[in-house]
N, C-alpha and C positions, 0 to 999 in steps of 0.2 A: 522453828517457826520465824520468820523474817518479819522485820518491823516495818510500818510504813512511814515511818520517821526518817527524813533524810539525813545522812552523817556525813561529816568529813574523811578523807583517806584515813586519818588515824582512828576512825571509828565512834568519835564525839559527834552528838546530836547538834546540827545544824542550827536549831533554835535557840541553843544555850551558847554558842559561838560568840566570838567578839564580831562586832558589826565594822565592817571598813567605812571610810568617808563616804564612798560613791553610794554605798548602800542606806546609811543614815541620811543622805540627803533626798535620796528618792524616797525613801519612806517618809520624811519630813514633809516632802511636795505631795507625795501621796494622800497624807492625812492634813493636806490644806492647813499646817502650821506655819507661821512665821518663825525666824530665826529667834526674835524675842520671846514669842509664846513658848517655843522648845526649850529655850535658855531658861525660862521661869519653871516650866514644869519639872526640868532635871535638876532645879537649884543650881546652875552654874550660870556663867557669864557668856553673853552673846559672842565674845570673841573666843571663848572655849568651843562653843559649837561651831564657828566657822573655821576654826583649826581642825576640828575634826573632820567637817566635811571636805576641806581641801587637803585630808589625808596628812597633815602637817604632825599631828598625834593622832595615837588610835584610841577611841573612845573605850572607856571601861566597859567590863562584861555587863555591867548592871544597865547600860545603857541599851543595849539589845533587849533586854527582859522588858524593861520600860516602854520601848517602843512596839514589842509585841502586845503589852497590856494595852497600850492608846489604840493599836489596831484592832483588839477584841471589843473594846469599850465603843469605838467609833461603828463597828459592824452591829453591836448589839441595839446601838442609838438607832441606828438606820431600819433596823427591824421593828422597833418601837414606832417609828414613823410611819413605816409600812402598815403596820397595824391599826395605827390611829386613821391612815387615808382609807383603808379598805372599809373601816367602819363608817365613813362620811360619805353621804350623796354626793356631795362635790368638793373632792379632797383638795386642800391647798396648804402649803406651808409657807408661814411668814418669815422672811431673812431678812437680814441688816446689813447696810451698806457698811457700817463702821461698829467695832466690837464694843465700843463706849457707848453705843446708843442701844446695846442689849440688855435685856434683864439680868438683875443677877444671878448667878449659879453657876453649874458645871459647864454650860454651854460656853457661857461669857468668857470664862477662864480659858478655854480653849481657842474662843474668837470666833467672830463672823466668817472668815473664810472657812475654818473647819464647820461651822453649822451649815454653810451652804454646800460643802461636800457632802454632808450626811442627806441633806435634801437631795441631792443628784444621785447620791446612790440609791434612794428609794425609788426615785424617779424610774430606775432600769428596771424596777418591779413592775411599777404603776404607771406606764406610758401617759396616761392623761393627768397625772398628778401635776398641780398648777403651783408653780413656786414664783414667789415675786415679793419685792418690798410692799409697806403698808400703804403706801399711796396707790400702787398698782391694784393691790387686791381690794382696795376701799372702792376702785371703781367697778369691780365685779359684786362687790356684796352691798354697795350704796351708801356705806356708812364706817366709820372706824368702829365702833362698838359691835356690830355684824363681823366686821375682820377679826376683830380680837377674840370674838366668841366662837368662830368658825375656823378659824385656822389654826394648823398644828404649830405650835412654838414650842420652844425647849422645856416647859413646866412638864411636859410629857415625860421627861427624863428623870424627873425627881420620885416618879412611883412608877414602877413597873406595872402596876395594875391601872392605871389612870388610861382612860379611854375617851376620844371626843367621839359625840355623834353630829 
């Protein structure tokens, strides 16, 4: 029986292989993570991430595994946003311009660009999904309180059973 897991010529599982600099940068950009955010998540300096991305040094094998975990987490978060949007009569996702303006939690740790990428991934599944900053959504809802009560925010990531109506 053949495996559906891609392998290198030597037979090793590609997913557990070391990640090159180009792939690391491409995945960081796909995840909408900044160099400082990735450095913090990996507990390394920004210079180390930059050197890896320039292929000056090869990232350790554990980096590929961590990037794969981040990609999986991002996919699951997008699925949670999609589920919350499907349960809403007028689905909207609140995004932030700057990370430091976000509420505390996992999404803030990953950053505002990451949360915006989660929102846009969900929009691929739900074309009518409204994505906007608080002031933009306030114009639709009529008041900040209504925006905050209706919009999908990162608080749904804290509990997988949370839904918004």
